C-alpha positions in Angstrom: 5.4 -12.8 -17.9 2.2 -11.1 -16.8 2.2 -8.2 -14.4 1.2 -8.9 -10.8 -1.5 -6.3 -11.4 -3.0 -8.4 -14.2 -3.8 -11.3 -11.9 -7.3 -11.5 -10.4 -6.0 -11.4 -6.8 -3.1 -9.8 -5.0 -0.1 -11.9 -4.1 -0.3 -13.4 -0.7 3.2 -12.3 0.5 4.6 -9.9 3.1 8.3 -9.0 2.9 10.4 -9.6 6.0 11.8 -6.1 6.0 8.3 -4.8 7.0 9.1 -5.8 10.6 12.7 -4.8 11.0 11.9 -1.3 12.4 13.8 0.7 9.8 10.7 2.2 8.2 8.4 2.7 11.1 6.6 6.0 11.8 3.4 7.3 13.3 0.1 6.9 11.6 -0.7 9.8 9.2 -4.3 9.6 10.3 -3.6 9.8 14.0 -4.4 6.2 15.0 -2.3 4.5 17.7 0.2 1.9 16.4 3.3 1.6 14.3 3.1 2.2 10.6 5.5 1.8 7.7 6.3 5.2 6.2 7.1 3.9 2.8 4.3 1.4 2.2 0.6 1.8 1.3 -2.0 -0.9 1.2 -4.2 -0.5 -1.8 -7.4 -2.4 -2.8 -8.7 -1.8 -6.3 -12.3 -2.0 -7.3 -13.2 -5.3 -8.9 -13.9 -3.6 -12.3 -10.4 -1.9 -12.3 -8.4 -3.0 -15.3 -4.7 -3.9 -15.2 -4.1 -0.6 -17.1 -6.0 1.4 -14.4 -4.1 -0.4 -11.7 -0.7 0.5 -13.3 -1.9 4.1 -13.7 -2.4 4.3 -9.9 1.1 2.9 -9.3 2.6 5.5 -11.7 0.7 8.3 -10.0 2.6 7.6 -6.8 5.7 6.1 -8.4 5.1 2.9 -6.4 6.1 -0.7 -6.8 4.2 -3.8 -5.7 6.1 -5.7 -3.0 3.4 -8.0 -1.8 -0.2 -8.2 -0.7 -3.0 -10.4 0.6 -6.1 -12.1 -0.7 -8.9 -11.3 1.6 -9.8 -8.6 0.6 -7.5 -8.5 -2.4 -5.0 -5.7 -1.6 -1.5 -4.8 -2.7 1.4 -3.6 -0.6 2.9 -0.7 -2.6 6.4 0.5 -1.7 6.9 4.2 -2.2 10.2 5.6 -3.4 12.5 7.4 -0.9 15.1 9.3 -3.0 17.2 11.4 -0.7 15.1 11.6 2.5 12.6 9.5 4.3 8.9 9.9 3.6 7.2 11.8 6.4 3.8 11.1 7.9 2.5 14.2 6.0 3.8 12.9 2.7 2.3 9.5 3.3 -1.0 11.2 4.1 -0.9 13.0 0.8 -0.2 9.8 -1.1 -3.1 8.1 0.6 -5.4 11.0 -0.3 -4.3 10.9 -3.9 -4.9 7.1 -4.1 -8.4 7.4 -2.5 -9.3 10.1 -5.1 -8.7 7.7 -8.0 -11.9 6.0 -9.3 -10.2 2.6 -9.6 -9.2 2.5 -5.9 -11.6 0.9 -3.4 -9.5 2.0 -0.4 -6.0 2.9 0.6 -4.3 2.9 4.0 -1.0 2.9 5.8 0.5 -0.5 6.7 0.2 -1.1 10.5 3.1 -3.3 11.6 1.5 -3.9 15.0 -1.3 -5.9 13.4 -0.1 -9.3 12.2 -3.4 -10.8 10.8 -4.3 -9.3 7.4 -8.0 -9.9 8.1 -7.8 -7.5 11.0 -5.8 -4.9 9.2 -8.7 -3.0 7.6 
């Protein structure tokens, strides 16, 4: 079975647990709204290979849990071992992703925006 990162577009799927309030925090970039502390939204450059996409996931120890097609972006769940991820930690993860050459953009997931077209 091919990896979700091998497909030309991200899966069009949002897990229900995104909206249950358990993982909500403030935005690491200071914007108003409610954001998931353990999920990043990542869009890869069109030329990024599946290997480069997997390398980005390994760099943050993330797992694809969903995504949307326009623009193609993946919802990446971050591991929370013994303690919740803080806004500062999420900010560092976003900075790491944005520094990778295969990443077009990365952001926190805003649960207050329901339409993916308005998320970015």
